[in-house]
C-alpha positions as CSV (number, residue, x, y, z in Angstrom):
1,X,20.7,-9.7,-42.1
2,X,17.6,-11.7,-40.9
3,X,19.4,-12.2,-37.5
4,X,19.8,-8.5,-37.1
5,X,16.0,-7.8,-38.0
6,X,14.9,-10.3,-35.3
7,X,17.0,-8.7,-32.7
8,X,15.9,-5.3,-33.4
9,X,12.4,-6.7,-33.3
10,X,12.9,-8.5,-29.9
11,X,14.4,-5.1,-28.5
12,X,11.5,-3.3,-29.7
13,X,9.1,-5.6,-28.1
14,X,10.9,-5.4,-24.7
15,X,10.9,-1.7,-24.9
16,X,7.1,-1.7,-25.4
17,X,7.0,-3.0,-21.6
18,X,9.3,-0.7,-20.1
19,X,7.6,1.0,-17.4
20,X,8.9,3.4,-14.4
21,X,8.6,2.2,-10.6
22,X,7.4,5.0,-8.7
23,X,6.9,5.6,-4.9
24,X,4.0,7.6,-4.1
25,X,3.8,8.9,-0.5
26,X,0.9,10.1,1.3
27,X,0.5,12.0,4.8
28,X,-1.5,10.3,7.6
29,X,-1.8,13.3,9.8
30,X,-1.4,17.2,9.4
31,X,1.4,17.1,12.1
32,X,3.7,15.9,9.2
33,X,3.9,19.4,8.3
34,X,5.7,20.1,11.3
35,X,7.5,16.8,12.2
36,X,8.9,16.3,8.7
37,X,11.4,19.2,9.6
38,X,12.9,16.9,12.2
39,X,13.1,14.1,10.0
40,X,10.1,11.8,10.7
41,X,6.5,11.8,10.0
42,X,3.4,9.3,9.9
43,X,3.5,8.3,6.2
44,X,1.5,5.9,4.0
45,X,3.3,4.6,0.6
46,X,2.3,2.7,-2.4
47,X,4.2,1.2,-5.6
48,X,3.1,2.4,-9.0
49,X,3.6,0.0,-11.8
50,X,2.1,-0.1,-15.4
51,X,-0.4,2.6,-14.3
52,X,-1.6,1.2,-11.1
53,X,-0.5,1.8,-7.6
54,X,-0.2,-1.4,-4.9
55,X,-0.4,-0.9,-1.1
56,X,-0.9,-3.0,1.8
57,X,-3.5,-2.4,4.5
58,X,-4.9,-4.1,7.4
59,X,-7.8,-6.2,8.1
60,X,-8.7,-9.5,10.6
61,X,-8.6,-12.4,8.0
62,X,-5.9,-14.4,6.6
63,X,-6.0,-13.6,3.2
64,X,-4.8,-10.7,0.8
65,X,-4.2,-7.2,2.3
66,X,-2.5,-6.0,-0.9
67,X,-4.8,-3.6,-2.9
68,X,-4.8,-1.5,-6.1
69,X,-5.8,2.0,-6.6
70,X,-5.5,4.6,-9.1
71,X,-2.0,6.1,-8.7
72,X,-1.8,9.2,-6.1
73,X,-5.5,8.9,-5.2
74,X,-5.3,6.2,-2.2
75,X,-8.4,7.1,-0.2
76,X,-8.0,8.3,3.5
77,X,-4.5,9.6,3.1
78,X,-3.3,13.0,1.5
79,X,-0.8,12.8,-1.4
80,X,2.5,14.4,-0.5
81,X,5.1,13.4,-3.3
82,X,6.3,10.8,-5.7
83,X,9.7,9.2,-5.9
84,X,11.4,7.5,-9.0
85,X,12.7,4.4,-8.4
86,X,13.6,3.0,-11.7
87,X,12.4,1.1,-14.5
88,X,11.5,-2.6,-15.2
89,X,10.8,-4.5,-18.5
90,X,8.1,-6.9,-17.2
91,X,5.2,-7.1,-19.3
92,X,1.8,-6.6,-17.4
93,X,0.7,-10.0,-17.5
94,X,3.8,-11.0,-15.7
95,X,3.6,-8.4,-13.4
96,X,0.2,-9.5,-12.4
97,X,1.4,-12.8,-11.7
98,X,4.2,-11.5,-9.6
99,X,1.8,-9.0,-7.5
100,X,-0.6,-12.0,-6.9
101,X,2.2,-14.0,-5.3
102,X,3.5,-11.0,-3.3
103,X,-0.2,-10.9,-1.9
104,X,0.1,-14.5,-0.4
105,X,3.0,-12.9,1.8
106,X,1.1,-10.2,2.8
107,X,-2.4,-11.1,4.5
108,X,-4.4,-8.2,6.1
109,X,-4.1,-10.2,9.5
110,X,-0.3,-9.9,9.5
111,X,-0.2,-6.3,9.4
112,X,1.7,-4.5,12.3
113,X,2.5,-0.8,12.4
114,X,6.0,-1.3,13.7
115,X,7.2,-4.6,12.3
116,X,4.8,-5.3,8.7
117,X,3.3,-2.1,7.6
118,X,2.4,-0.5,4.1
119,X,6.0,1.1,4.1
120,X,7.6,-2.5,4.7
121,X,5.5,-3.5,1.6
122,X,6.8,-1.1,-0.6
123,X,10.3,-1.3,0.3
124,X,10.1,-5.0,-0.2
125,X,8.4,-4.4,-3.6
126,X,10.9,-1.8,-4.5
127,X,13.9,-4.2,-3.8
128,X,12.4,-6.9,-5.7
129,X,11.7,-5.0,-8.6
130,X,14.7,-2.4,-9.0
131,X,17.4,-3.6,-6.5
132,X,16.7,-0.5,-4.7
133,X,15.1,0.6,-1.2
134,X,12.8,3.3,-0.4
135,X,14.2,6.4,1.2
136,X,14.5,5.8,5.1
137,X,12.6,8.7,6.1
138,X,9.4,7.1,5.0
139,X,9.5,4.4,7.4
140,X,11.6,6.1,10.0
141,X,8.6,6.4,12.5
142,X,8.3,2.6,12.6
143,X,12.1,2.1,13.1
144,X,12.0,4.4,16.0
145,X,8.9,2.4,17.4
146,X,10.9,-0.7,17.0
147,X,13.5,0.7,19.5
148,X,10.9,2.2,21.8
149,X,7.4,1.7,21.2
150,X,6.4,4.5,23.9
151,X,7.5,7.0,21.4
152,X,4.3,6.4,19.6
153,X,0.8,7.4,20.6
154,X,-1.1,4.6,22.0
155,X,-3.9,5.1,19.3
156,X,-1.1,4.3,16.6
157,X,0.0,1.1,18.4
158,X,-2.4,-1.3,16.7
159,X,-1.9,-4.1,14.4
160,X,-5.3,-4.5,12.4
161,X,-8.7,-3.0,11.5
162,X,-11.7,-4.7,11.2
163,X,-12.4,-4.6,7.5
164,X,-13.7,-7.4,5.2
165,X,-11.6,-7.6,2.2
166,X,-13.6,-7.8,-0.9
167,X,-12.1,-8.4,-4.4
168,X,-13.8,-5.3,-6.3
169,X,-13.8,-1.6,-6.0
170,X,-15.0,-0.5,-2.4
171,X,-18.1,1.5,-2.0
172,X,-18.2,5.0,-0.8
173,X,-17.9,5.9,3.0
174,X,-21.4,7.2,2.9
175,X,-22.6,3.9,4.1
176,X,-24.7,3.0,1.2
177,X,-23.6,-0.3,-0.2
178,X,-20.7,-0.8,2.2
179,X,-18.5,-3.6,1.4
180,X,-17.9,-4.6,4.9
181,X,-20.7,-5.9,7.2
182,X,-21.8,-4.0,10.4
183,X,-24.1,-4.6,13.4
184,X,-26.3,-1.5,14.5
185,X,-25.1,-0.5,18.1
186,X,-25.2,2.5,20.4
187,X,-22.6,5.1,19.4
188,X,-19.9,5.3,22.1
189,X,-16.6,7.4,22.4
190,X,-14.7,4.2,21.6
191,X,-16.4,4.0,18.4
192,X,-14.5,7.6,17.2
193,X,-11.4,5.9,18.4
194,X,-12.0,2.8,16.2
195,X,-12.8,5.0,13.3
196,X,-9.6,7.0,13.7
197,X,-7.6,3.9,13.5
198,X,-9.4,2.7,10.4
199,X,-8.6,6.2,8.8
200,X,-5.0,5.8,9.5
201,X,-4.6,2.1,8.6
202,X,-7.2,1.1,6.2
203,X,-7.2,1.7,2.4
204,X,-11.0,1.9,2.4
205,X,-11.3,5.0,4.2
206,X,-12.4,8.0,1.9
207,X,-14.3,8.5,-1.2
208,X,-11.8,6.4,-3.7
209,X,-12.1,3.0,-5.1
210,X,-9.7,0.0,-4.1
211,X,-9.5,-3.4,-4.9
212,X,-7.9,-6.1,-3.1
213,X,-5.5,-8.3,-5.0
214,X,-6.5,-11.8,-5.2
215,X,-3.4,-14.0,-4.0
216,X,-2.0,-17.1,-5.9
217,X,0.3,-18.8,-3.6
218,X,3.8,-19.3,-5.4
219,X,4.7,-22.8,-6.4
């Protein structure tokens, strides 16, 4: 009798930690409305677990490029859809340890649009958490680019954007209290190109708030 009660309590405690793993997909360009009919587009994605969404962004430093944000509200991108991937029974504290370990494998200066982008990160996370991969169409453009990089616009063939990772919510894009440091200079056309690249690849673009995950190397 006592054993049955203990088992029941244990199962109940385990069920309290059950959470859904969801892939949130975003459009990076309005062109997706047309190219999606042909089975590809330019997408950003994040993994939602325990009420927060986790993504991977680029910067020029050898530290964590993994960040967290409120679900379906990653700044700089337009939310498209959510795809349930499964459930896990991991307590929030254990998941936090897990994501901090993953962050040590995804430094911002290792981001590459073709070989290690945000969708590679979510695919890796999905596989580790649920044993399933994300749908192929989410990262199809990178796969095509790996075969022939000339298929991609030159403006997208970049590896990193200059952004200082701060381990607290980023300021708004209006320039007041920006998390990154800048040096005043004369505005040029190349600045517009650089800003476009930041909008495509950096999680700090927009009016939302993100916080980078402080990495903890796995022992």
